[in-house]
Short mmCIF file of the C-alpha atoms (twelve columns), coordinates in Angstrom:
data_MODEL
# 
_entry.id   MODEL 
# 
loop_
_atom_site.group_PDB 
_atom_site.id 
_atom_site.type_symbol 
_atom_site.label_atom_id 
_atom_site.label_alt_id 
_atom_site.label_comp_id 
_atom_site.label_asym_id 
_atom_site.label_seq_id 
_atom_site.Cartn_x 
_atom_site.Cartn_y 
_atom_site.Cartn_z 
_atom_site.pdbx_PDB_model_num 
ATOM 1   C CA . MET A 1   0.131   -0.059  -0.192  1 
ATOM 2   C CA . VAL A 2   1.178   3.527   -1.011  1 
ATOM 3   C CA . TYR A 3   0.362   6.221   1.971   1 
ATOM 4   C CA . GLN A 4   0.955   9.907   1.449   1 
ATOM 5   C CA . LYS A 5   0.162   12.457  3.670   1 
ATOM 6   C CA . HIS A 6   -0.190  16.297  2.743   1 
ATOM 7   C CA . ILE A 7   -0.825  19.010  4.929   1 
ATOM 8   C CA . PRO A 8   -2.447  21.970  3.321   1 
ATOM 9   C CA . LYS A 9   -1.756  25.836  3.138   1 
ATOM 10  C CA . PHE A 10  -3.215  28.583  5.308   1 
ATOM 11  C CA . PRO A 11  -6.224  29.019  5.451   1 
ATOM 12  C CA . LEU A 12  -7.161  25.456  4.624   1 
ATOM 13  C CA . ASP A 13  -5.201  24.040  7.521   1 
ATOM 14  C CA . SER A 14  -7.418  25.322  10.241  1 
ATOM 15  C CA . TYR A 15  -10.494 23.363  8.693   1 
ATOM 16  C CA . ILE A 16  -8.388  20.588  7.134   1 
ATOM 17  C CA . ASP A 17  -6.312  18.333  9.017   1 
ATOM 18  C CA . SER A 18  -4.621  16.300  5.895   1 
ATOM 19  C CA . ILE A 19  -5.255  15.144  2.344   1 
ATOM 20  C CA . ILE A 20  -4.146  11.768  1.794   1 
ATOM 21  C CA . TYR A 21  -3.249  10.016  -1.379  1 
ATOM 22  C CA . ILE A 22  -3.714  6.133   -0.750  1 
ATOM 23  C CA . GLU A 23  -2.930  3.612   -3.255  1 
ATOM 24  C CA . GLY A 24  -3.360  -0.421  -2.942  1 
ATOM 25  C CA . ASN A 25  -6.030  -3.019  -2.346  1 
ATOM 26  C CA . ASN A 26  -8.544  -1.380  -0.090  1 
ATOM 27  C CA . LYS A 27  -11.083 -4.197  1.613   1 
ATOM 28  C CA . GLY A 28  -11.865 -4.107  5.264   1 
ATOM 29  C CA . THR A 29  -13.045 -2.018  8.113   1 
ATOM 30  C CA . GLY A 30  -13.335 1.726   8.905   1 
ATOM 31  C CA . LEU A 31  -13.762 2.737   12.474  1 
ATOM 32  C CA . PRO A 32  -15.328 5.615   13.644  1 
ATOM 33  C CA . LYS A 33  -13.650 8.740   13.239  1 
ATOM 34  C CA . THR A 34  -14.258 12.561  14.720  1 
ATOM 35  C CA . ALA A 35  -14.625 14.555  11.593  1 
ATOM 36  C CA . MET A 36  -16.245 13.903  7.868   1 
ATOM 37  C CA . SER A 37  -14.180 12.802  5.060   1 
ATOM 38  C CA . LEU A 38  -14.239 13.685  0.977   1 
ATOM 39  C CA . VAL A 39  -12.907 11.191  -1.218  1 
ATOM 40  C CA . PHE A 40  -11.850 11.486  -5.067  1 
ATOM 41  C CA . ASN A 41  -11.431 8.092   -6.099  1 
ATOM 42  C CA . LEU A 42  -9.168  7.506   -9.398  1 
ATOM 43  C CA . GLU A 43  -9.951  3.872   -10.317 1 
ATOM 44  C CA . ASP A 44  -12.927 1.863   -11.013 1 
ATOM 45  C CA . HIS A 45  -15.704 1.707   -8.686  1 
ATOM 46  C CA . PHE A 46  -16.013 1.452   -4.764  1 
ATOM 47  C CA . LYS A 47  -18.325 -0.576  -2.441  1 
ATOM 48  C CA . LEU A 48  -19.987 0.372   0.734   1 
ATOM 49  C CA . PHE A 49  -20.950 -3.065  2.433   1 
ATOM 50  C CA . THR A 50  -24.192 -3.050  4.534   1 
ATOM 51  C CA . ASP A 51  -23.007 -5.878  6.498   1 
ATOM 52  C CA . GLY A 52  -20.171 -7.009  7.976   1 
ATOM 53  C CA . SER A 53  -19.795 -10.355 6.213   1 
ATOM 54  C CA . PHE A 54  -18.902 -8.395  2.674   1 
ATOM 55  C CA . SER A 55  -22.134 -9.729  0.613   1 
ATOM 56  C CA . LYS A 56  -24.191 -6.819  0.029   1 
ATOM 57  C CA . HIS A 57  -22.906 -3.586  -1.143  1 
ATOM 58  C CA . ILE A 58  -23.923 -0.225  -2.507  1 
ATOM 59  C CA . ASP A 59  -21.643 1.577   -5.502  1 
ATOM 60  C CA . TYR A 60  -20.168 4.300   -5.455  1 
ATOM 61  C CA . LYS A 61  -18.137 5.895   -8.567  1 
ATOM 62  C CA . LYS A 62  -15.514 8.864   -8.833  1 
ATOM 63  C CA . PHE A 63  -16.074 10.661  -5.493  1 
ATOM 64  C CA . TRP A 64  -18.161 11.369  -2.401  1 
ATOM 65  C CA . VAL A 65  -18.301 12.579  1.006   1 
ATOM 66  C CA . ALA A 66  -18.682 10.354  4.372   1 
ATOM 67  C CA . GLY A 67  -20.288 11.814  7.055   1 
ATOM 68  C CA . LEU A 68  -19.462 11.606  10.372  1 
ATOM 69  C CA . GLN A 69  -19.659 7.977   11.352  1 
ATOM 70  C CA . THR A 70  -20.525 6.307   14.663  1 
ATOM 71  C CA . LYS A 71  -20.277 2.833   13.742  1 
ATOM 72  C CA . PRO A 72  -18.124 0.890   11.595  1 
ATOM 73  C CA . THR A 73  -17.823 0.788   7.611   1 
ATOM 74  C CA . HIS A 74  -16.942 -2.184  5.523   1 
ATOM 75  C CA . VAL A 75  -15.378 -0.982  2.224   1 
ATOM 76  C CA . GLU A 76  -13.517 -2.660  -0.787  1 
ATOM 77  C CA . SER A 77  -12.477 -0.940  -3.561  1 
ATOM 78  C CA . TYR A 78  -12.549 -2.480  -7.220  1 
ATOM 79  C CA . GLY A 79  -8.865  -3.566  -8.451  1 
ATOM 80  C CA . ARG A 80  -6.062  -1.488  -7.234  1 
ATOM 81  C CA . SER A 81  -7.565  1.560   -6.234  1 
ATOM 82  C CA . ARG A 82  -5.748  5.401   -6.182  1 
ATOM 83  C CA . MET A 83  -7.729  7.915   -4.352  1 
ATOM 84  C CA . PHE A 84  -7.034  11.192  -2.283  1 
ATOM 85  C CA . LEU A 85  -9.432  11.406  0.821   1 
ATOM 86  C CA . VAL A 86  -9.523  15.176  2.303   1 
ATOM 87  C CA . GLN A 87  -9.518  14.353  6.342   1 
ATOM 88  C CA . PHE A 88  -11.552 17.208  7.917   1 
ATOM 89  C CA . LYS A 89  -10.580 18.467  11.328  1 
ATOM 90  C CA . ALA A 90  -13.617 18.098  13.859  1 
ATOM 91  C CA . LEU A 91  -16.296 20.572  12.728  1 
ATOM 92  C CA . GLY A 92  -14.317 21.409  9.687   1 
ATOM 93  C CA . ALA A 93  -16.700 20.706  6.896   1 
ATOM 94  C CA . PHE A 94  -18.722 23.447  8.048   1 
ATOM 95  C CA . ALA A 95  -16.934 25.718  6.030   1 
ATOM 96  C CA . PHE A 96  -17.290 23.971  2.534   1 
ATOM 97  C CA . ILE A 97  -20.702 22.281  2.538   1 
ATOM 98  C CA . LYS A 98  -23.767 24.584  3.259   1 
ATOM 99  C CA . ASP A 99  -26.260 22.286  4.813   1 
ATOM 100 C CA . PRO A 100 -26.379 21.238  8.216   1 
ATOM 101 C CA . LEU A 101 -24.002 18.458  9.046   1 
ATOM 102 C CA . HIS A 102 -26.157 16.300  10.748  1 
ATOM 103 C CA . TYR A 103 -27.755 15.686  7.229   1 
ATOM 104 C CA . TYR A 104 -24.621 13.560  6.655   1 
ATOM 105 C CA . SER A 105 -23.919 11.314  9.883   1 
ATOM 106 C CA . ASN A 106 -23.515 7.635   8.789   1 
ATOM 107 C CA . GLU A 107 -24.267 8.417   5.069   1 
ATOM 108 C CA . TYR A 108 -22.149 8.646   2.121   1 
ATOM 109 C CA . ILE A 109 -23.316 11.037  -0.716  1 
ATOM 110 C CA . THR A 110 -21.805 11.546  -3.933  1 
ATOM 111 C CA . LEU A 111 -19.956 14.953  -4.252  1 
ATOM 112 C CA . ASP A 112 -22.018 15.923  -7.708  1 
ATOM 113 C CA . HIS A 113 -25.089 16.215  -5.272  1 
ATOM 114 C CA . VAL A 114 -23.450 18.425  -3.054  1 
ATOM 115 C CA . PHE A 115 -20.817 20.564  -5.257  1 
ATOM 116 C CA . HIS A 116 -22.518 19.806  -8.873  1 
ATOM 117 C CA . LYS A 117 -20.503 20.357  -11.881 1 
ATOM 118 C CA . GLU A 118 -17.387 21.471  -9.621  1 
ATOM 119 C CA . ALA A 119 -16.516 17.868  -8.580  1 
ATOM 120 C CA . ASP A 120 -16.701 16.157  -12.122 1 
ATOM 121 C CA . GLU A 121 -14.112 19.086  -13.221 1 
ATOM 122 C CA . THR A 122 -11.620 18.614  -10.578 1 
ATOM 123 C CA . TRP A 123 -12.046 14.554  -10.942 1 
ATOM 124 C CA . GLU A 124 -11.327 15.276  -14.381 1 
ATOM 125 C CA . LYS A 125 -7.759  17.193  -13.562 1 
ATOM 126 C CA . LEU A 126 -6.638  14.969  -10.982 1 
ATOM 127 C CA . GLN A 127 -6.721  12.387  -13.887 1 
ATOM 128 C CA . GLU A 128 -5.112  14.491  -16.097 1 
ATOM 129 C CA . ALA A 129 -2.417  15.715  -14.017 1 
ATOM 130 C CA . ASN A 130 1.508   14.517  -14.575 1 
ATOM 131 C CA . SER A 131 2.584   14.261  -10.613 1 
ATOM 132 C CA . LEU A 132 1.110   13.597  -6.916  1 
ATOM 133 C CA . ASN A 133 2.006   17.210  -6.306  1 
ATOM 134 C CA . HIS A 134 0.237   18.855  -9.438  1 
ATOM 135 C CA . GLN A 135 -2.671  16.831  -7.858  1 
ATOM 136 C CA . PHE A 136 -2.362  17.670  -4.208  1 
ATOM 137 C CA . ALA A 137 -2.596  21.800  -6.137  1 
ATOM 138 C CA . ILE A 138 -5.356  20.684  -7.657  1 
ATOM 139 C CA . ILE A 139 -7.743  19.459  -4.294  1 
ATOM 140 C CA . GLU A 140 -6.313  22.653  -2.624  1 
ATOM 141 C CA . ASN A 141 -7.355  24.826  -5.308  1 
ATOM 142 C CA . PHE A 142 -11.156 23.239  -5.381  1 
ATOM 143 C CA . LEU A 143 -10.959 23.425  -1.790  1 
ATOM 144 C CA . PHE A 144 -10.109 26.734  -1.489  1 
ATOM 145 C CA . GLY A 145 -12.701 27.636  -4.017  1 
ATOM 146 C CA . ARG A 146 -15.493 26.069  -1.482  1 
ATOM 147 C CA . ILE A 147 -14.308 28.443  1.154   1 
ATOM 148 C CA . SER A 148 -13.794 31.485  -0.218  1 
ATOM 149 C CA . GLY A 149 -17.607 31.354  -1.774  1 
ATOM 150 C CA . ASN A 150 -19.052 30.298  1.884   1 
ATOM 151 C CA . LYS A 151 -20.290 32.696  3.993   1 
ATOM 152 C CA . LEU A 152 -18.901 31.221  7.609   1 
ATOM 153 C CA . ALA A 153 -20.942 31.851  10.970  1 
ATOM 154 C CA . HIS A 154 -18.629 32.337  13.407  1 
ATOM 155 C CA . PRO A 155 -15.600 30.481  12.253  1 
ATOM 156 C CA . LYS A 156 -13.139 31.011  15.013  1 
ATOM 157 C CA . ARG A 157 -15.548 29.704  17.731  1 
ATOM 158 C CA . LEU A 158 -16.344 26.526  15.826  1 
ATOM 159 C CA . VAL A 159 -12.481 26.206  15.195  1 
ATOM 160 C CA . ALA A 160 -11.630 26.917  18.943  1 
ATOM 161 C CA . LEU A 161 -14.341 24.186  20.007  1 
ATOM 162 C CA . GLY A 162 -13.219 21.491  17.471  1 
ATOM 163 C CA . THR A 163 -9.445  22.083  19.096  1 
ATOM 164 C CA . LEU A 164 -10.690 21.662  22.400  1 
ATOM 165 C CA . PHE A 165 -12.322 18.490  21.748  1 
ATOM 166 C CA . ASP A 166 -9.481  17.441  19.988  1 
ATOM 167 C CA . GLN A 167 -6.657  18.513  22.669  1 
ATOM 168 C CA . GLY A 168 -8.928  18.120  25.902  1 
ATOM 169 C CA . ALA A 169 -8.482  14.652  26.515  1 
ATOM 170 C CA . ASN A 170 -9.845  14.974  30.203  1 
ATOM 171 C CA . LEU A 171 -12.335 17.874  29.861  1 
ATOM 172 C CA . THR A 172 -15.787 17.575  30.396  1 
ATOM 173 C CA . ILE A 173 -18.693 18.973  28.593  1 
ATOM 174 C CA . HIS A 174 -19.412 21.454  31.298  1 
ATOM 175 C CA . ASP A 175 -15.129 22.432  31.014  1 
ATOM 176 C CA . ILE A 176 -15.972 23.119  27.403  1 
ATOM 177 C CA . CYS A 177 -18.864 25.283  27.988  1 
ATOM 178 C CA . HIS A 178 -17.153 27.429  30.468  1 
ATOM 179 C CA . LYS A 179 -13.836 28.096  28.330  1 
ATOM 180 C CA . LEU A 180 -16.055 29.144  25.301  1 
ATOM 181 C CA . ASN A 181 -18.449 30.921  27.725  1 
ATOM 182 C CA . ILE A 182 -21.459 29.238  26.100  1 
ATOM 183 C CA . SER A 183 -24.663 27.442  27.589  1 
ATOM 184 C CA . ARG A 184 -24.619 23.595  27.269  1 
ATOM 185 C CA . LYS A 185 -27.817 24.008  24.925  1 
ATOM 186 C CA . HIS A 186 -25.998 26.315  22.860  1 
ATOM 187 C CA . LEU A 187 -23.300 23.461  22.586  1 
ATOM 188 C CA . ASN A 188 -25.596 21.218  21.701  1 
ATOM 189 C CA . HIS A 189 -27.147 23.206  18.674  1 
ATOM 190 C CA . LEU A 190 -23.435 23.828  17.698  1 
ATOM 191 C CA . LEU A 191 -22.475 20.206  17.466  1 
ATOM 192 C CA . LYS A 192 -25.644 19.545  15.958  1 
ATOM 193 C CA . GLU A 193 -25.267 21.557  13.106  1 
ATOM 194 C CA . TYR A 194 -21.742 21.801  12.522  1 
ATOM 195 C CA . ALA A 195 -20.718 17.841  13.470  1 
ATOM 196 C CA . GLY A 196 -24.077 16.134  13.158  1 
ATOM 197 C CA . VAL A 197 -23.639 14.570  16.593  1 
ATOM 198 C CA . SER A 198 -24.258 15.511  20.188  1 
ATOM 199 C CA . PRO A 199 -21.500 16.897  22.505  1 
ATOM 200 C CA . LYS A 200 -21.426 13.390  24.124  1 
ATOM 201 C CA . THR A 201 -20.505 11.335  21.195  1 
ATOM 202 C CA . LEU A 202 -18.232 13.624  19.630  1 
ATOM 203 C CA . SER A 203 -16.265 13.785  22.993  1 
ATOM 204 C CA . SER A 204 -16.785 9.790   23.025  1 
ATOM 205 C CA . LEU A 205 -15.512 9.404   19.338  1 
ATOM 206 C CA . PHE A 206 -12.365 11.658  20.422  1 
ATOM 207 C CA . ARG A 207 -11.299 9.571   22.990  1 
ATOM 208 C CA . LEU A 208 -11.897 6.308   21.014  1 
ATOM 209 C CA . GLN A 209 -9.244  7.799   18.541  1 
ATOM 210 C CA . ARG A 210 -6.892  8.167   21.382  1 
ATOM 211 C CA . SER A 211 -7.912  4.391   22.207  1 
ATOM 212 C CA . LEU A 212 -6.793  3.535   18.772  1 
ATOM 213 C CA . LYS A 213 -3.688  5.518   18.917  1 
ATOM 214 C CA . THR A 214 -2.470  4.262   21.793  1 
ATOM 215 C CA . ILE A 215 -3.180  0.806   21.613  1 
ATOM 216 C CA . SER A 216 -1.564  0.706   18.237  1 
ATOM 217 C CA . ARG A 217 1.794   1.793   19.605  1 
ATOM 218 C CA . SER A 218 1.692   0.318   22.812  1 
ATOM 219 C CA . ARG A 219 2.735   -3.205  24.266  1 
ATOM 220 C CA . SER A 220 -0.128  -5.840  24.015  1 
ATOM 221 C CA . ASP A 221 0.556   -6.530  27.814  1 
ATOM 222 C CA . LYS A 222 0.059   -3.044  28.911  1 
ATOM 223 C CA . LEU A 223 -3.759  -2.390  28.043  1 
ATOM 224 C CA . THR A 224 -4.511  -2.151  31.766  1 
ATOM 225 C CA . ASN A 225 -2.757  1.280   31.753  1 
ATOM 226 C CA . VAL A 226 -4.120  2.531   28.709  1 
ATOM 227 C CA . ALA A 227 -7.983  2.661   30.144  1 
ATOM 228 C CA . TYR A 228 -6.278  4.795   33.008  1 
ATOM 229 C CA . GLN A 229 -4.419  7.175   30.235  1 
ATOM 230 C CA . LEU A 230 -7.245  7.888   28.672  1 
ATOM 231 C CA . GLY A 231 -9.034  8.908   31.832  1 
ATOM 232 C CA . TYR A 232 -11.139 6.360   32.050  1 
ATOM 233 C CA . PHE A 233 -11.992 5.198   36.114  1 
ATOM 234 C CA . ASP A 234 -12.386 1.526   35.337  1 
ATOM 235 C CA . GLN A 235 -11.509 -1.044  33.162  1 
ATOM 236 C CA . SER A 236 -15.368 -1.899  32.248  1 
ATOM 237 C CA . HIS A 237 -16.166 1.551   31.200  1 
ATOM 238 C CA . PHE A 238 -13.078 1.274   28.675  1 
ATOM 239 C CA . ILE A 239 -14.430 -1.804  27.417  1 
ATOM 240 C CA . ASN A 240 -17.844 -1.040  26.974  1 
ATOM 241 C CA . ASP A 241 -17.236 2.293   25.295  1 
ATOM 242 C CA . PHE A 242 -14.704 1.002   22.877  1 
ATOM 243 C CA . LYS A 243 -16.842 -2.159  21.790  1 
ATOM 244 C CA . ARG A 244 -20.045 0.542   21.397  1 
ATOM 245 C CA . PHE A 245 -18.115 1.752   18.603  1 
ATOM 246 C CA . THR A 246 -15.988 -0.542  17.042  1 
ATOM 247 C CA . ASP A 247 -18.080 -4.075  17.771  1 
ATOM 248 C CA . LEU A 248 -14.461 -4.998  19.083  1 
ATOM 249 C CA . LYS A 249 -13.090 -5.547  22.586  1 
ATOM 250 C CA . PRO A 250 -9.760  -3.518  23.168  1 
ATOM 251 C CA . LYS A 251 -8.111  -7.144  23.319  1 
ATOM 252 C CA . GLU A 252 -9.562  -8.211  19.931  1 
ATOM 253 C CA . TYR A 253 -8.021  -5.059  18.348  1 
ATOM 254 C CA . THR A 254 -4.664  -5.471  20.191  1 
ATOM 255 C CA . ARG A 255 -4.711  -8.883  18.438  1 
ATOM 256 C CA . ILE A 256 -5.297  -7.598  15.239  1 
ATOM 257 C CA . VAL A 257 -2.563  -4.755  15.316  1 
ATOM 258 C CA . ASP A 258 -0.172  -7.428  16.171  1 
ATOM 259 C CA . THR A 259 -0.620  -9.193  13.031  1 
ATOM 260 C CA . ARG A 260 -1.638  -6.007  10.937  1 
ATOM 261 C CA . PRO A 261 1.357   -3.455  11.026  1 
ATOM 262 C CA . SER A 262 -0.465  -1.214  8.827   1 
ATOM 263 C CA . LEU A 263 -2.613  -0.436  11.886  1 
ATOM 264 C CA . LYS A 264 0.583   1.595   13.336  1 
ATOM 265 C CA . VAL A 265 0.108   3.820   10.492  1 
ATOM 266 C CA . VAL A 266 -3.612  4.063   10.151  1 
ATOM 267 C CA . PRO A 267 -5.009  2.718   12.994  1 
ATOM 268 C CA . HIS A 268 -8.759  3.127   12.059  1 
ATOM 269 C CA . PHE A 269 -8.840  0.869   9.080   1 
ATOM 270 C CA . ILE A 270 -8.591  -2.923  9.725   1 
ATOM 271 C CA . PRO A 271 -7.435  -4.881  6.500   1 
ATOM 272 C CA . PHE A 272 -10.433 -7.550  5.650   1 
ATOM 273 C CA . GLY A 273 -9.287  -10.922 7.159   1 
ATOM 274 C CA . SER A 274 -8.732  -9.564  10.756  1 
ATOM 275 C CA . TRP A 275 -12.042 -8.946  12.143  1 
# 
């Protein structure tokens, strides 16, 4: 598998974590992340399976936007895929998509429904580009055009809110409201509109991501320490939270990490055959 990460320039870097190029045979299970993503697929089609046994699927062509997922998704590309994935920061997609983001939660929507002919034009340019750097630049230009034409509502507060969730491993919802000087009701409204989920769910997803990263880099016999390191009061709470979003127990995920080196780099994607 070829995996290359590109960090976009200002002001895109306020809303986008990275633009990633992936090349290889992609079949496996994607675990929930903390933000939406946008995909340009340059080869063949892409299957989104509606069951964990990889038997029933929906076809996606060219490009799509993945809403914030709160459950595992099972996917496969036809043949050898080449795709660019724009990974937004928490709440970052609001700067590019006009609809309330809860419309996209746990959904995959084709980009021509969101960006119309601009998506097709960008996909054609990516096909014709003669270098990876040129392709990254094409995607940046597309995104910059979207952010330039979008009137942003209180962007500084939303960026700050996303940063607090990202960096505040032990911050409570009350702490976040206090730091931003907003009520819990207003926080609920902001996250429903600009992330697509409740504050509690988003906080749990961030904790899950920290869990995946910590486990993928830790020794398998140190699992008990991981729970306390992540702010859990007991092991059972950690196990239940992890299983709720992944359908796996932490020990099961740890065993998969031991046999799949790719999880050290991409801890949220489990190749098929490991489930």
